[in-house]
VOBA-1610 file (N, C-alpha, C; in pm, whole numbers, padded with zeros to 5 digits, always signed):
BEGIN
Met+06317-04915+30011Met+06370-05003+29912Met+06510-04957+29868Leu+06525-04829+29853Leu+06653-04774+29814Leu+06758-04800+29921Leu+06718-04794+30046Leu+06810-04821+30155Leu+06850-04968+30155Leu+06761-05055+30118Leu+06790-05198+30115Leu+06895-05230+30007Leu+06883-05166+29893Leu+06981-05186+29787Leu+07116-05128+29824Ala+07116-05016+29889Ala+07241-04953+29928Ala+07311-05034+30036Ala+07238-05108+30114Ala+07296-05185+30223Ala+07367-05310+30171Gln+07331-05360+30053Gln+07397-05479+29999Gln+07535-05441+29947Thr+07630-05529+29969Thr+07765-05500+29922Thr+07793-05583+29797Ile+07876-05528+29717Ile+07913-05595+29592Ile+08049-05660+29614Asn+08057-05789+29586Asn+08181-05863+29604Asn+08254-05869+29470Leu+08369-05807+29461Leu+08447-05804+29337Leu+08560-05906+29336Met+08572-05982+29436Met+08676-06084+29441Met+08633-06207+29360Pro+08723-06259+29273Pro+08685-06377+29195Pro+08677-06500+29285Asp+08587-06589+29245Asp+08574-06711+29323Asp+08644-06826+29251Leu+08622-06947+29296Leu+08692-07065+29243Leu+08656-07095+29097Thr+08537-07056+29053Thr+08496-07086+28915Thr+08582-07013+28813Val+08634-06898+28849Val+08720-06823+28757Val+08847-06902+28728Ile+08902-06965+28831Ile+09023-07044+28813Ile+08994-07163+28721Trp+08881-07231+28742Trp+08844-07345+28657Trp+08821-07299+28512Gln+08755-07188+28497Gln+08730-07136+28362Gln+08861-07102+28292Leu+08953-07040+28364Leu+09082-07005+28308Leu+09160-07131+28270Ala+09157-07233+28354Ala+09228-07359+28326Ala+09168-07427+28203Ile+09038-07432+28192Ile+08973-07492+28076Ile+09007-07415+27949Phe+09002-07283+27959Phe+09033-07198+27844Phe+09177-07220+27797Leu+09271-07218+27889Leu+09411-07238+27852Leu+09436-07378+27797Ser+09371-07478+27853Ser+09383-07614+27801Ser+09330-07623+27658Leu+09216-07561+27635Leu+09157-07560+27502Leu+09249-07489+27402Ile+09306-07378+27440Ile+09399-07307+27352Ile+09520-07394+27322Phe+09572-07462+27423Phe+09688-07549+27405Phe+09656-07663+27307Val+09544-07728+27327Val+09505-07840+27240Val+09480-07791+27098Leu+09409-07681+27083Leu+09382-07629+26949Leu+09511-07586+26879Thr+09603-07530+26952Thr+09730-07489+26893Thr+09805-07610+26838Ile+09809-07716+26916Ile+09884-07834+26873Ile+09816-07905+26756Phe+09685-07926+26766Phe+09617-08012+26669Phe+09550-07938+26553Val+09531-07809+26564Val+09461-07738+26455Val+09546-07624+26400Phe+09583-07531+26486Phe+09646-07409+26435Phe+09781-07435+26368Arg+09869-07511+26434Arg+10001-07537+26375Arg+09991-07614+26244Pro+09913-07724+26238Pro+09903-07795+26108Pro+09843-07707+25997Val+09742-07630+26031Val+09679-07544+25929Val+09779-07438+25884Leu+09851-07379+25978Leu+09950-07278+25940Leu+10062-07340+25857Lys+10102-07462+25890Lys+10206-07530+25812Lys+10156-07556+25669Ile+10031-07599+25657Ile+09973-07624+25524Ile+09963-07494+25446Leu+09917-07388+25512Leu+09905-07260+25444Leu+10041-07207+25401Glu+10142-07225+25484Glu+10276-07181+25447Glu+10328-07261+25327Gly+10302-07392+25327Gly+10342-07474+25212Gly+10272-07430+25084Arg+10144-07401+25096Arg+10069-07355+24978Arg+10123-07221+24931Lys+10158-07136+25027Lys+10211-07004+24991Lys+10343-07020+24916Gln+10430-07109+24966Gln+10558-07132+24900Gln+10538-07188+24759Glu+10447-07284+24747Glu+10422-07342+24615Glu+10364-07239+24520Thr+10276-07154+24572Thr+10217-07049+24490Thr+10325-06952+24444Leu+10415-06914+24536Leu+10524-06824+24498Leu+10614-06889+24392Glu+10643-07017+24409Glu+10725-07086+24310Glu+10655-07090+24174Leu+10526-07116+24177Leu+10450-07120+24051Leu+10442-06982+23988Glu+10429-06878+24071Glu+10427-06743+24017Glu+10561-06708+23954Arg+10670-06746+24021Arg+10803-06721+23963Arg+10819-06796+23831Glu+10773-06920+23828Glu+10781-07000+23705Glu+10695-06936+23595Thr+10579-06888+23633Thr+10491-06821+23535Thr+10557-06694+23483Glu+10616-06616+23574Glu+10685-06494+23530Glu+10802-06528+23436Arg+10875-06635+23470Arg+10986-06677+23386Arg+10935-06718+23248Leu+10826-06795+23246Leu+10770-06838+23118Leu+10717-06720+23038Leu+10654-06625+23108Leu+10604-06507+23037Leu+10718-06424+22979Ser+10825-06405+23058Ser+10937-06328+23005Ser+11003-06402+22889Glu+11010-06535+22901Glu+11064-06616+22791Glu+10975-06604+22667Ala+10844-06605+22690Ala+10751-06591+22578Ala+10762-06453+22514Glu+10778-06350+22598Glu+10794-06215+22542Glu+10924-06204+22462Lys+11030-06268+22514Lys+11156-06267+22442Lys+11140-06340+22309Leu+11075-06455+22313Leu+11052-06529+22189Leu+10967-06448+22092Asp+10866-06381+22147Asp+10779-06300+22062Asp+10857-06185+21999Ser+10944-06120+22080Ser+11024-06011+22022Ser+11124-06064+21920Asp+11182-06182+21951Asp+11274-06243+21853Asp+11200-06275+21724Tyr+11082-06331+21739Tyr+11004-06362+21619Tyr+10961-06235+21547Gly+10934-06131+21624Gly+10901-06003+21560Gly+11018-05950+21479Glu+11139-05962+21537Glu+11259-05919+21463Glu+11278-06005+21339Ile+11258-06135+21357Ile+11272-06225+21242Ile+11169-06190+21134Ile+11047-06162+21179Ile+10942-06128+21082Ile+10975-05997+21012Ser+11017-05897+21092Ser+11047-05768+21029Ser+11168-05780+20936Lys+11267-05861+20980Lys+11383-05883+20893Lys+11340-05956+20766Ala+11255-06059+20784Ala+11207-06133+20668Ala+11125-06044+20577Arg+11045-05954+20638Arg+10964-05864+20554Arg+11052-05766+20478Ser+11154-05713+20548Ser+11240-05617+20477Ser+11319-05688+20366Glu+11370-05808+20400Glu+11440-05884+20297Glu+11343-05924+20186Gly+11222-05961+20229Gly+11121-05997+20129Gly+11085-05879+20040Gly+11082-05759+20104Gly+11051-05640+20024Gly+11157-05612+19920Val+11285-05622+19962Val+11395-05601+19867Val+11391-05708+19759Ala+11374-05832+19804Ala+11368-05942+19707Ala+11247-05926+19617Glu+11139-05879+19676Glu+11017-05862+19596Glu+11039-05759+19485Gln+11101-05647+19521Gln+11126-05544+19418Gln+11219-05598+19309Arg+11319-05672+19352Arg+11411-05728+19254Arg+11341-05834+19169Leu+11261-05918+19240Leu+11195-06026+19168Leu+11075-05979+19086Val+11016-05865+19125Val+10904-05813+19045Val+10951-05785+18904Ser+11074-05732+18897Ser+11126-05707+18763Ser+11151-05839+18689Glu+11188-05944+18767Glu+11213-06074+18705Glu+11085-06155+18689Gly+11002-06149+18794Gly+10877-06225+18785Gly+10798-06209+18915Gly+10679-06154+18907Gly+10596-06125+19025Gly+10548-06251+19097Ala+10525-06356+19026Ala+10472-06478+19088Ala+10571-06541+19185Glu+10696-06544+19149Glu+10797-06604+19235Glu+10816-06522+19364Ala+10808-06390+19354Ala+10823-06304+19472Ala+10709-06327+19571Arg+10588-06341+19523Arg+10474-06365+19613Arg+10487-06499+19685Ala+10541-06600+19617Ala+10558-06731+19679Ala+10659-06726+19794Ile+10769-06655+19778Ile+10871-06644+19883Ile+10815-06571+20005Thr+10744-06462+19982Thr+10686-06385+20092Thr+10582-06469+20166Ser+10500-06539+20094Ser+10399-06624+20156Ser+10463-06733+20241Glu+10569-06793+20191Glu+10639-06898+20266Glu+10699-06844+20396Ala+10758-06724+20390Ala+10818-06663+20509Ala+10710-06632+20614Arg+10595-06584+20569Arg+10486-06554+20663Arg+10434-06681+20729Glu+10417-06786+20653Glu+10367-06912+20708Glu+10465-06971+20809Glu+10594-06960+20777Glu+10695-07009+20871Glu+10691-06929+21001Ala+10677-06798+20991Ala+10670-06714+21110Ala+10543-06745+21191Lys+10432-06763+21122Lys+10308-06797+21192Lys+10320-06931+21262Gly+10382-07027+21196Gly+10401-07159+21257Gly+10490-07150+21380Thr+10593-07070+21374Thr+10683-07054+21488Thr+10610-06988+21604Ile+10534-06885+21576Ile+10456-06818+21681Ile+10352-06913+21737Arg+10287-06987+21653Arg+10185-07082+21698Arg+10246-07187+21791Arg+10364-07237+21754Arg+10431-07336+21839Arg+10468-07275+21974Ala+10515-07152+21973Ala+10551-07087+22100Ala+10428-07067+22187Arg+10318-07025+22129Arg+10195-07007+22206Arg+10143-07139+22259Asp+10153-07244+22177Asp+10110-07376+22224Asp+10194-07423+22341Lys+10323-07397+22334Lys+10412-07435+22443Lys+10375-07359+22571Ile+10346-07231+22558Ile+10307-07149+22675Ile+10176-07200+22733Lys+10080-07230+22648Lys+09952-07284+22696Lys+09972-07417+22768Tyr+10055-07503+22708Tyr+10081-07634+22769Tyr+10146-07619+22906Glu+10245-07534+22915Glu+10313-07513+23044Glu+10216-07453+23146Gly+10131-07360+23103Gly+10034-07300+23194Gly+09932-07402+23244Ser+09882-07487+23154Ser+09786-07587+23196Ser+09851-07693+23284Lys+09975-07727+23253Lys+10048-07824+23335Lys+10067-07770+23477Thr+10105-07645+23486Thr+10123-07581+23617Thr+09991-07574+23691Ser+09885-07540+23622Ser+09751-07533+23684Ser+09706-07670+23733Glu+09733-07775+23653Glu+09695-07911+23694Glu+09771-07954+23819Glu+09900-07922+23823Glu+09980-07959+23940Glu+09926-07891+24065Leu+09891-07763+24052Leu+09837-07690+24167Leu+09701-07747+24207Ser+09619-07781+24109Ser+09487-07837+24140Ser+09501-07970+24212Lys+09596-08054+24170Lys+09617-08183+24237Lys+09660-08163+24381Lys+09744-08069+24406Lys+09796-08049+24541Lys+09691-07985+24632Ile+09598-07910+24576Ile+09493-07851+24659Ile+09408-07960+24720Gly+09380-08066+24644Gly+09304-08179+24698Gly+09379-08246+24813Glu+09509-08262+24797Glu+09587-08324+24903Glu+09583-08239+25030Tyr+09594-08108+25013Tyr+09591-08019+25129Tyr+09455-08023+25196Ser+09351-08030+25116Ser+09217-08039+25173Ser+09202-08165+25258Lys+09252-08277+25205Lys+09244-08402+25280Lys+09325-08392+25410Met+09441-08330+25402Met+09524-08316+25521Met+09453-08233+25627Ile+09389-08125+25587Ile+09318-08039+25683Ile+09202-08115+25744Ile+09126-08185+25660Ile+09010-08260+25711Ile+09055-08367+25808Ser+09161-08439+25774Ser+09207-08545+25863Ser+09259-08487+25994Lys+09322-08373+25992Lys+09371-08311+26115Lys+09254-08260+26199Val+09156-08195+26135Val+09042-08140+26210Val+08956-08251+26267Leu+08928-08353+26188Leu+08843-08462+26236Leu+08919-08564+26320Gly+09049-08561+26308Gly+09131-08651+26389Gly+09131-08794+26339Lys+09103-08814+26212Lys+09107-08949+26155Lys+09156-08942+26014Asn+09192-09057+25962Asn+09249-09067+25828Asn+09134-09077+25727Thr+09129-08983+25628Thr+09021-08983+25528Thr+09049-09080+25415Asp+09167-09142+25409Asp+09198-09237+25302Asp+09127-09369+25322Asp+09073-09393+25444Asp+09005-09518+25473Asp+08874-09532+25397Lys+08817-09421+25359Lys+08686-09424+25292Lys+08696-09471+25156
//
């Protein structure tokens, strides 16, 4: 039995099926590259660019908010120091009037900070909504490319 196995030769030369398999494989890669890979990569690149733009906008808004916050902090500290001086002067003249001025300055500062925070929240939600809307469009584009038909017909 061992001699029978040793007598058989092993053919390492490829036959015609290898050529057909290679042709089918290369054709499939070509078709997938044109109809799937390039559109998906284009969509992903667009999303990446939009994300980078949104991140830059967010960073700009955050730095603007920090600047506003520091400005308001300076205004508040200035108002407090002025209020303190005025308070000492007015305490001798009348304590009730001094408390009213300080209270008014605090409320104005709180209102200013509140408006700035509301603006930041609004801009953040607006940016998030825009990104959410575009994600749906990209999903439809990918589905239509993969399935090879227009999904708007439904």
